[in-house]
C-alpha positions in Angstrom: 21.2 65.1 -3.0 17.8 66.0 -4.3 15.0 66.5 -1.8 12.0 64.2 -1.9 8.8 65.4 -0.5 6.5 62.8 1.2 2.9 63.5 2.2 1.8 61.7 5.3 -1.9 61.5 6.1 -2.8 60.6 9.6 -5.6 58.1 9.8 -8.5 58.9 12.0 -8.4 55.4 13.4 -5.3 53.2 14.0 -3.9 50.9 11.4 -3.5 47.3 12.7 0.1 45.9 12.8 -0.1 42.4 11.4 2.1 39.3 12.3 1.9 35.6 11.7 2.8 32.6 13.9 4.4 30.8 10.9 7.7 30.9 9.0 7.9 33.3 6.1 8.4 30.4 3.7 6.0 27.5 4.5 6.9 24.2 2.8 4.1 21.6 3.1 3.6 18.0 2.1 0.4 16.5 0.6 -0.3 14.6 3.7 0.1 17.6 6.0 -2.4 20.0 7.5 -1.1 23.3 8.9 -2.7 26.1 10.9 -1.4 29.6 10.4 -2.4 32.1 13.1 -2.6 35.8 12.3 -2.4 38.5 15.0 -3.3 42.2 14.8 -2.0 44.7 17.3 -3.0 48.3 17.9 -1.1 51.2 19.5 -0.9 51.2 23.3 -3.3 54.0 23.6 -6.0 51.7 22.4 -5.4 49.2 25.1 -8.7 48.2 26.7 -10.8 49.5 23.8 -13.0 46.8 22.4 -12.2 47.0 18.7 -13.1 44.1 16.4 -10.6 43.0 13.8 -11.9 41.3 10.6 -9.5 38.9 8.8 -9.3 38.0 5.2 -6.8 35.6 3.5 -6.1 35.7 -0.2 -3.6 34.6 -2.8 -1.4 37.3 -4.3 -1.0 36.5 -8.0 2.7 36.1 -8.8 2.6 34.3 -12.2 3.6 30.9 -10.7 2.9 27.9 -12.9 0.5 26.5 -10.3 -1.1 28.8 -7.7 -2.4 27.6 -4.4 -6.2 27.0 -4.6 -6.9 28.7 -1.4 -10.7 28.1 -1.5 -10.1 24.3 -1.8 -7.1 24.2 0.6 -8.6 26.4 3.4 -12.3 26.4 2.9 -14.2 28.8 5.2 -11.1 29.6 7.2 -10.1 32.3 4.7 -12.3 34.7 6.7 -11.0 33.6 10.1 -8.0 34.5 12.2 -6.5 31.0 11.8 -6.0 29.8 8.2 -6.2 26.0 8.1 -4.3 24.7 5.0 -4.7 21.1 3.7 -1.8 20.0 1.5 -3.9 17.4 -0.4 -6.1 20.2 -1.7 -3.4 22.7 -2.8 -2.6 21.2 -6.2 0.5 19.4 -7.2 3.5 21.8 -7.4 1.5 24.7 -6.1 3.4 27.8 -4.9 1.9 31.1 -4.0 2.2 34.2 -1.8 -0.6 34.1 0.7 -1.6 37.5 2.2 -3.6 38.1 5.4 -5.4 41.4 5.7 -6.7 42.6 9.1 -9.1 45.6 9.2 -10.9 47.4 11.9 -14.4 46.2 11.6 -16.5 48.2 9.1 -13.6 50.4 8.0 -10.8 50.6 5.5 -8.2 50.8 8.2 -6.3 47.6 7.3 -2.9 46.1 7.8 -1.4 43.2 5.9 1.2 40.5 6.3 2.1 37.7 3.9 4.1 34.4 3.6 5.1 32.1 0.8 3.4 28.7 0.7 4.7 25.8 -1.4 3.6 22.2 -1.8 6.7 20.1 -1.6 7.2 17.5 -4.3 7.2 14.1 -2.6 8.9 11.3 -4.6 7.1 8.2 -5.8 7.7 5.4 -3.2 6.8 1.9 -2.3 7.8 -1.8 -2.0 6.2 -5.1 -2.9 3.7 -6.0 -0.2 4.7 -8.9 2.1 8.4 -9.0 1.2 10.4 -12.2 0.8 8.4 -15.4 1.2 8.3 -19.2 0.9 5.5 -21.0 -1.0 4.7 -24.6 -1.7 5.0 -25.9 -5.2 1.3 -26.8 -5.1 0.2 -23.3 -4.0 -0.7 -20.2 -6.0 1.6 -17.2 -5.6 0.3 -13.6 -5.7 2.7 -10.6 -5.8 1.1 -7.3 -4.9 2.3 -3.8 -5.8 -1.1 -2.1 -5.6 -1.8 1.0 -3.6 -0.8 1.6 -0.9 2.2 -0.7 -1.5 3.3 1.8 -4.2 2.0 5.4 -4.3 2.7 8.9 -5.5 1.9 11.1 -2.5 1.5 14.1 -4.8 -1.2 12.3 -6.8 -2.6 9.2 -5.0 -5.0 8.5 -8.0 -2.2 8.6 -10.6 -2.2 5.7 -13.1 1.2 4.2 -12.3 3.1 2.1 -14.8 4.3 -1.4 -13.6 7.3 -3.1 -15.4 7.5 -6.6 -14.0 10.5 -9.0 -14.2 11.6 -12.4 -12.9 14.8 -14.4 -12.7 16.0 -17.4 -10.9 19.1 -19.3 -9.7 19.5 -23.0 -9.0 18.8 -23.6 -5.3 21.9 -25.9 -5.1 24.1 -23.2 -6.4 23.0 -20.6 -3.8 24.3 -17.0 -4.1 27.1 -18.2 -6.5 24.6 -19.2 -9.2 24.0 -17.4 -12.4 20.7 -15.6 -12.6 18.5 -16.7 -15.5 15.3 -15.1 -16.8 12.2 -17.1 -15.7 10.6 -17.2 -19.1 7.2 -16.4 -17.5 4.8 -14.0 -19.3 4.8 -10.8 -17.2 1.5 -8.9 -16.6 0.7 -5.8 -18.7 2.2 -2.6 -17.4 -1.2 -1.4 -16.3 -1.6 -4.3 -13.7 -0.2 -3.8 -10.2 -0.2 -7.5 -9.2 1.2 -10.7 -10.7 -0.5 -14.1 -10.0 1.4 -17.3 -10.7 -0.5 -20.5 -10.8 0.4 -23.5 -8.6 2.9 -25.9 -10.2 4.6 -23.1 -12.2 7.6 -22.7 -10.0 10.2 -25.4 -9.4 11.6 -26.4 -6.0 15.0 -26.7 -7.7 15.2 -22.9 -8.1 15.2 -19.7 -6.0 13.3 -16.9 -7.7 13.5 -13.2 -7.6 10.4 -11.2 -8.6 10.7 -7.5 -9.2 8.8 -4.5 -10.5 9.9 -1.0 -11.6 7.1 1.5 -11.0 7.0 4.8 -12.9 4.8 7.9 -12.8 2.6 8.4 -15.8 5.0 11.0 -17.2 8.0 8.7 -16.6 9.8 11.4 -14.6 10.0 9.2 -11.5 10.7 5.5 -11.1 11.2 3.3 -8.1 11.9 -0.4 -8.0 11.4 -3.3 -5.5 12.1 -7.0 -5.6 11.4 -10.1 -3.4 13.0 -13.5 -3.1 10.7 -16.5 -3.4 11.8 -20.0 -2.3 9.7 -23.0 -3.3 9.2 -26.1 -1.1 8.2 -29.3 -2.9 4.8 -30.8 -2.3 4.7 -34.1 -0.5 5.5 -37.0 -2.8 2.6 -39.5 -3.2 3.5 -42.8 -1.5 1.5 -46.1 -1.8 2.2 -49.8 -0.8 0.6 -52.6 -2.8 -2.0 -54.5 -0.8 -1.1 -58.0 0.6 -2.8 -60.9 -1.0 -3.0 -63.0 2.2 -4.6 -62.2 5.6 -1.6 -63.7 7.4 2.0 -64.2 6.2 4.0 -67.3 6.7 7.2 -66.6 8.8 9.1 -69.3 7.0 8.6 -67.5 3.6 10.3 -64.3 2.5 8.1 -61.2 2.7 7.9 -58.9 -0.3 6.4 -55.3 0.1 6.2 -53.2 -3.0 6.1 -49.5 -2.6 5.3 -46.9 -5.2 6.4 -43.2 -5.2 4.8 -40.6 -7.4 8.0 -38.5 -7.8 11.3 -39.2 -9.4 13.2 -35.9 -8.7 15.8 -36.1 -5.9 13.7 -38.7 -3.9 15.1 -40.3 -0.8 13.4 -43.5 0.4 13.4 -45.1 3.8 11.6 -48.2 5.1 11.0 -48.7 8.8 9.2 -51.2 10.9 7.8 -51.4 14.4 6.2 -54.3 16.3 2.6 -53.7 17.2 3.0 -56.2 20.1 5.9 -54.8 22.0 7.0 -51.6 20.1 10.4 -53.2 19.2 12.0 -52.3 15.9 14.1 -54.1 13.3 17.1 -52.7 11.4 15.9 -53.1 7.8 19.3 -51.9 6.6 20.9 -55.1 8.0 21.5 -57.5 5.1 20.7 -60.5 7.4 17.1 -59.1 7.7 16.5 -57.5 4.3 18.0 -58.6 1.0 17.2 -55.2 -0.6 18.1 -52.9 2.2 15.8 -50.1 3.4 16.2 -47.5 0.7 14.5 -49.0 -2.4 10.8 -49.0 -3.4 10.6 -52.7 -2.9 11.4 -54.3 0.4 12.3 -58.0 0.7 12.6 -59.6 4.1 14.4 -62.9 4.5 12.5 -66.0 5.7 12.3 -66.6 9.4 13.0 -62.9 10.2 9.6 -62.1 11.7 8.2 -63.9 14.7 5.2 -66.3 14.5 2.0 -64.6 15.6 3.6 -61.2 15.5 2.0 -58.0 14.1 4.1 -55.4 12.4 3.7 -51.9 10.9 5.9 -51.2 7.9 6.3 -47.6 6.7 7.8 -46.2 3.5 8.8 -42.6 3.7 9.7 -40.5 0.7 11.5 -37.1 0.8 11.8 -34.9 -2.2 13.1 -31.4 -2.2 11.8 -30.8 1.3 8.5 -32.4 0.8 7.8 -35.5 2.8 5.2 -38.3 2.1 4.6 -41.6 3.8 2.4 -44.7 3.8 2.1 -47.7 6.0 0.9 -51.3 5.9 0.2 -53.7 8.8 1.5 -57.3 8.5 0.2 -60.2 10.6 2.3 -63.4 10.9 0.8 -66.8 11.0 1.5 -69.4 13.7 1.1 -73.1 14.3 -2.1 -74.2 15.9 -2.0 -74.6 19.7 -4.3 -75.5 22.6 -7.9 -76.9 22.0 -9.1 -80.5 22.1 -10.4 -83.3 19.9 -13.9 -84.8 20.0 -14.5 -88.4 18.7 -17.6 -88.6 16.5 -18.3 -92.3 17.3 -19.0 -94.6 20.2 -16.1 -96.9 21.1 -15.3 -99.5 20.2 -15.2 -98.6 16.6 -16.7 -101.0 14.1 -14.4 -102.3 11.4 -15.3 -101.0 8.0 -17.3 -97.9 9.3 -16.0 -94.3 9.0 -14.6 -92.7 12.1 -15.0 -88.9 12.6 -12.6 -86.9 14.8 -13.4 -83.1 15.2 -10.8 -80.6 16.5 
């Protein structure tokens, strides 16, 4: 084989041997901060000699599409032994060879060591804030997909695209029901929240609200959905006022209730004595001719006791919402006790009026 001649020049001062306390390929995330420690060693014959080492970090151009911005990512640590890298300042998709040079102070006697640093691509991620929920039919509903519910770790300020959708099934059908589009106007794709006004959603349905969130370029998409159940508001219940202060026990008693909902309403009349807390079974046909599950309650004559006081309550239940109202009824009674006073002096004179006061 052909001989090769090499010229070796011995330096007047030692050349530092460089090493790093880090992997040769350093993969970082935007949220990470990493410290890379460099070390310089000299030949054993220099042990005990106070020699200062000056450190300098730099990016070695390699033609990568995005080079690490070392000044932004490391700040003043580029001239220190420990390089402190911040992923958030490196630049999305950045990848570079980073070299550390260690020189004897004031000389050109330098050693080098290097590593590859790359900012890992983190996928778009997120979920609708708050998850599944139950709301009242008379309450507003707000669905939030705004930062930090959804975020692109590589670019937290990116203008994400929000594609909202909604469907429902009939609550009575449960999971076996066929999903139907809600027919609600979805927000523009630039909005990260959807506000639904009170009274829009029906207690008869179970709703699924969802959003597909995409990066500005459309290269990444992630979806999330929640289930919303709706409880009915309490039905309005009223009972017509009685026309008499006291009711006659020998007459039938008519109480007219009114309910402000006609959807799946269940009615129930009940009564309790305000004297002894006893109750009557209004479902008994011997007591009520209309039963206890209609708006109007009719009690038969001689059902309530003379002088008694009663509280009648009409309760209406509709799709989980409960409303009620009550009326107090006082029963009349025959006069008792007392005395009579004659308004004349006996004996009475024929032909003159006689007054007797009770």
